[in-house]
Structure formats: structure tokens, C-alpha cells
C-alpha positions as CSV (number, residue, x, y, z in Angstrom):
1,X,15.2,-39.6,-38.6
2,X,15.0,-42.5,-36.1
3,X,13.0,-41.6,-33.0
4,X,9.4,-40.3,-33.2
5,X,8.0,-38.7,-30.0
6,X,4.2,-38.7,-30.1
7,X,1.7,-36.9,-27.9
8,X,-1.4,-38.7,-26.7
9,X,-4.3,-36.4,-25.8
10,X,-5.7,-34.6,-28.8
11,X,-3.2,-36.4,-31.1
12,X,-4.0,-40.1,-30.7
13,X,-6.7,-40.1,-28.0
14,X,-9.8,-37.8,-28.1
15,X,-9.3,-36.2,-24.8
16,X,-12.3,-33.8,-25.1
17,X,-14.7,-36.7,-25.5
18,X,-13.1,-38.6,-22.6
19,X,-13.1,-35.5,-20.4
20,X,-16.8,-34.9,-21.2
21,X,-17.8,-38.5,-20.4
22,X,-15.8,-38.6,-17.2
23,X,-17.1,-35.3,-16.0
24,X,-20.8,-36.2,-16.7
25,X,-20.3,-39.5,-14.8
26,X,-18.7,-37.7,-11.8
27,X,-21.5,-35.1,-11.5
28,X,-24.2,-37.9,-11.7
29,X,-22.3,-39.7,-8.9
30,X,-22.0,-36.8,-6.5
31,X,-24.8,-34.3,-7.0
32,X,-28.4,-34.3,-8.2
33,X,-27.9,-32.2,-11.3
34,X,-28.4,-32.6,-15.0
35,X,-25.3,-31.6,-16.9
36,X,-25.7,-29.5,-20.1
37,X,-23.3,-28.7,-22.9
38,X,-22.4,-25.3,-21.3
39,X,-21.5,-27.0,-18.1
40,X,-19.2,-29.4,-20.0
41,X,-17.6,-26.5,-21.8
42,X,-17.0,-24.7,-18.5
43,X,-15.4,-27.7,-16.9
44,X,-13.2,-28.1,-19.9
45,X,-12.2,-24.4,-19.5
46,X,-11.4,-24.6,-15.8
47,X,-9.6,-27.9,-16.2
48,X,-7.4,-26.4,-18.9
49,X,-6.8,-23.2,-16.9
50,X,-5.7,-24.9,-13.7
51,X,-3.7,-27.5,-15.5
52,X,-1.8,-24.7,-17.2
53,X,-1.3,-23.1,-13.8
54,X,0.2,-26.4,-12.5
55,X,2.2,-26.9,-15.7
56,X,3.7,-23.4,-15.4
57,X,4.7,-24.0,-11.8
58,X,2.1,-21.7,-10.3
59,X,0.5,-24.4,-8.2
60,X,1.1,-27.9,-7.0
61,X,-0.5,-31.0,-8.5
62,X,-2.7,-31.4,-5.4
63,X,-3.9,-27.7,-5.8
64,X,-4.7,-28.4,-9.4
65,X,-6.8,-31.4,-8.6
66,X,-8.6,-29.5,-5.8
67,X,-9.2,-26.2,-7.7
68,X,-10.8,-27.6,-10.8
69,X,-13.7,-29.2,-8.9
70,X,-13.9,-26.3,-6.5
71,X,-14.3,-24.0,-9.5
72,X,-16.9,-26.1,-11.3
73,X,-19.0,-26.6,-8.2
74,X,-19.0,-22.8,-7.6
75,X,-20.0,-22.3,-11.2
76,X,-22.9,-24.8,-10.8
77,X,-23.8,-23.3,-7.4
78,X,-23.9,-26.7,-5.8
79,X,-22.2,-28.4,-2.9
80,X,-20.1,-31.4,-3.6
81,X,-17.2,-33.4,-2.1
82,X,-14.4,-31.8,-4.0
83,X,-11.6,-34.3,-3.2
84,X,-13.7,-37.4,-3.7
85,X,-15.1,-36.0,-6.9
86,X,-11.7,-35.5,-8.3
87,X,-10.6,-39.0,-7.3
88,X,-13.7,-40.4,-9.0
89,X,-13.1,-38.3,-12.1
90,X,-9.6,-39.5,-12.5
91,X,-10.7,-43.2,-12.1
92,X,-13.4,-42.6,-14.8
93,X,-10.9,-40.9,-17.1
94,X,-8.6,-43.9,-17.0
95,X,-11.2,-45.8,-19.0
96,X,-11.9,-43.1,-21.6
97,X,-9.8,-44.3,-24.6
98,X,-11.4,-43.1,-27.8
99,X,-9.0,-43.1,-30.7
100,X,-9.3,-40.7,-33.6
101,X,-10.1,-42.5,-36.8
102,X,-6.7,-41.8,-38.4
103,X,-4.6,-43.3,-35.5
104,X,-4.3,-47.0,-36.4
105,X,-3.3,-46.4,-40.0
106,X,-0.7,-43.8,-38.8
107,X,0.8,-46.1,-36.2
108,X,0.9,-49.1,-38.6
109,X,2.7,-47.0,-41.1
110,X,5.4,-45.7,-38.7
111,X,5.9,-48.8,-36.5
112,X,8.1,-50.8,-39.0
113,X,10.2,-47.7,-39.9
114,X,10.9,-45.9,-36.6
115,X,11.2,-46.2,-32.9
116,X,8.0,-44.8,-31.4
117,X,7.8,-43.1,-28.0
118,X,5.0,-41.5,-26.1
119,X,5.7,-38.0,-24.9
120,X,2.7,-36.9,-22.8
121,X,1.7,-34.5,-20.0
122,X,-0.5,-36.2,-17.5
123,X,-0.8,-38.9,-14.9
124,X,1.2,-42.0,-15.7
125,X,-1.3,-44.7,-14.6
126,X,-4.1,-42.9,-16.3
127,X,-2.3,-42.6,-19.6
128,X,-1.0,-46.2,-19.6
129,X,-4.4,-47.6,-18.8
130,X,-6.0,-45.6,-21.7
131,X,-3.3,-46.8,-24.1
132,X,-3.9,-50.4,-23.2
133,X,-7.7,-50.1,-23.5
134,X,-7.2,-48.4,-26.9
135,X,-4.9,-51.2,-28.0
136,X,-2.0,-49.0,-28.9
137,X,0.5,-49.6,-26.1
138,X,2.4,-52.3,-28.1
139,X,3.4,-49.8,-30.8
140,X,5.6,-47.9,-28.4
141,X,9.1,-48.8,-27.3
142,X,8.7,-46.7,-24.2
143,X,6.6,-43.9,-22.7
144,X,7.5,-40.6,-21.1
145,X,4.7,-39.1,-19.1
146,X,5.2,-35.9,-17.1
147,X,4.3,-37.4,-13.8
148,X,7.1,-40.0,-14.0
149,X,9.6,-37.7,-15.8
150,X,9.2,-35.0,-13.2
151,X,8.7,-32.1,-15.7
152,X,6.0,-31.0,-18.1
153,X,6.2,-30.2,-21.8
154,X,7.4,-27.7,-23.0
155,X,10.2,-27.7,-20.3
156,X,13.6,-28.5,-21.8
157,X,14.1,-30.8,-18.8
158,X,11.3,-33.1,-20.0
159,X,13.1,-33.6,-23.3
160,X,16.5,-33.8,-21.8
161,X,15.2,-36.7,-19.7
162,X,14.2,-38.5,-22.9
163,X,17.5,-37.8,-24.7
164,X,19.4,-39.2,-21.7
165,X,17.3,-42.3,-21.8
166,X,17.5,-42.9,-25.6
167,X,20.0,-41.0,-27.5
168,X,21.5,-37.5,-27.3
169,X,21.7,-36.9,-31.1
170,X,18.8,-34.5,-31.5
171,X,19.0,-34.7,-35.3
172,X,17.4,-38.1,-35.0
173,X,14.2,-36.9,-33.4
174,X,10.9,-35.4,-34.4
175,X,7.8,-34.7,-32.2
176,X,4.2,-34.9,-33.4
177,X,1.5,-33.2,-31.4
178,X,-1.6,-31.1,-31.4
179,X,-0.4,-28.4,-28.9
180,X,1.7,-25.4,-30.1
181,X,2.3,-24.4,-26.5
182,X,3.6,-27.7,-25.3
183,X,4.5,-30.2,-28.1
184,X,5.8,-27.7,-30.7
185,X,7.3,-25.2,-28.3
186,X,9.0,-28.0,-26.4
187,X,10.5,-29.4,-29.6
188,X,11.7,-25.9,-30.5
189,X,13.2,-25.4,-27.1
190,X,15.3,-28.5,-27.3
191,X,16.3,-28.3,-30.9
192,X,14.3,-31.1,-32.6
193,X,12.0,-31.2,-35.6
194,X,8.3,-30.6,-35.1
195,X,5.1,-31.7,-36.8
196,X,2.0,-29.7,-35.6
197,X,-1.3,-31.7,-35.9
198,X,-3.8,-28.9,-36.6
199,X,-7.1,-30.9,-36.5
200,X,-9.2,-27.8,-36.3
201,X,-7.4,-26.0,-39.1
202,X,-6.7,-23.1,-36.9
203,X,-5.1,-20.1,-38.6
204,X,-3.5,-18.8,-35.3
205,X,-0.2,-20.5,-35.8
206,X,1.7,-18.3,-33.3
207,X,4.6,-20.6,-33.0
208,X,6.8,-21.6,-36.0
209,X,6.8,-25.3,-36.6
210,X,8.6,-27.4,-39.3
211,X,5.5,-29.1,-40.7
212,X,1.7,-28.6,-40.3
213,X,-0.8,-31.4,-41.0
214,X,-4.6,-31.6,-40.5
215,X,-4.7,-35.4,-40.3
216,X,-2.3,-38.0,-39.2
217,X,-2.7,-39.6,-42.6
218,X,-0.6,-36.7,-44.0
219,X,2.5,-37.9,-42.0
220,X,3.2,-40.2,-44.9
221,X,4.1,-37.2,-47.0
222,X,6.8,-36.2,-44.4
223,X,8.3,-39.4,-42.9
């Protein structure tokens, strides 16, 4: 094994916390409303739903950005500037870079032994800024983010792009990620090894993976 593809959100960066903080800041900026936990959960739900619609080719990126705030404002029964809210949210999200506690030890262990690459769905500038703020950008030889690749995980084309840039020998790769439907399915689709990070200890492992871990510390038992 030579090349390690590593997901960002939910694997290295606590996206749920960043999403929550950016959403609360956005609502405070645009409407007179006190956000509660149910509102945060609803935004997380609609954000996930419309991102999956975009990822699966059912809507454009612009439609995704518009629909998530249209949906949450309808849920809250308030009027807000949808387009400006989304722009503000993205800007706030750029600075949300909370690492899980097991990340630094994990990267310090892998860095001397393998070539590390980011493999992430998302917006390139947002992801790069968050990596820099978190202080992990220097661990990676390169980054592959869906916006600049032109395809989303789990599309085979996302991974073909990586292989063409690095090395076509798929036996040399393994991917580590927290999403069965993108990281693990993508790895399976393109014929590389997979490590599923199951932080929540879910029992619904509906996609077969090569390895399952509950913490990044357990990677030492595999690689």
C-alpha cells in the first residue's frame, strides 16, 4: 500500500459542528430569530437532502445552494434573503475547522509511511481554507475536491481522475472515510481497498467494506 485517500468531513473535520455554528451565525445575521436545536437538526437534514440531490445529478450546484435556504426559511416560516444567506453561510463555513481528537495522532502516524491525499466532496476554497486553519494541509501531497475534479464521490470518474494524476495501479490505494454511500461505495466502484470509519458504531453496514474502525487510532492495526 502506497497511497492513502482520506475524506475530510466527518473523518478529519467535525462537519456537523461547523455546519451548526455557520448556520446559527447566518440566521443571526439575516433574520430576528433565536435558533434552537430542532432548527439546527432540520437545516442539517435539508442540507444533506439537497446535497445528495446535487451529488446524484438531480439538480445543479446553484439549485442546491438556493434550495437549502429556501427550505429552511419555509420551515422557520420567516422571510430571508436566500441567495445572500447562502453566500454568508459558505463564508462562515470556511472558518469552521474543528478536528476530531484522534486526527493529529493518525496523521503523524501515516505521514512518514505513505503518500496522503485528500478525497473530498465539497467546494475547493472552503475545504482548503478549513484544512489550513486546522493545521493539517501540510500532511497532504495533494488534494482532490469534487468541485475541481468535476465529479462527486462515489462516481468512478472522481477516482479515475485521481488515478490519472497519481498512479493507475489500484492495488496501491486505500480510502478512509465515514460515509458508506460515497467513500466506501466509491472505493468499491473503482476497485480499491476501503476503511470505513464508523464513529457512531452504526450497525447498519449496508455496504461491504474491507475494514471497519470506530476511531482513527485503530488504523495502526491495519496499515
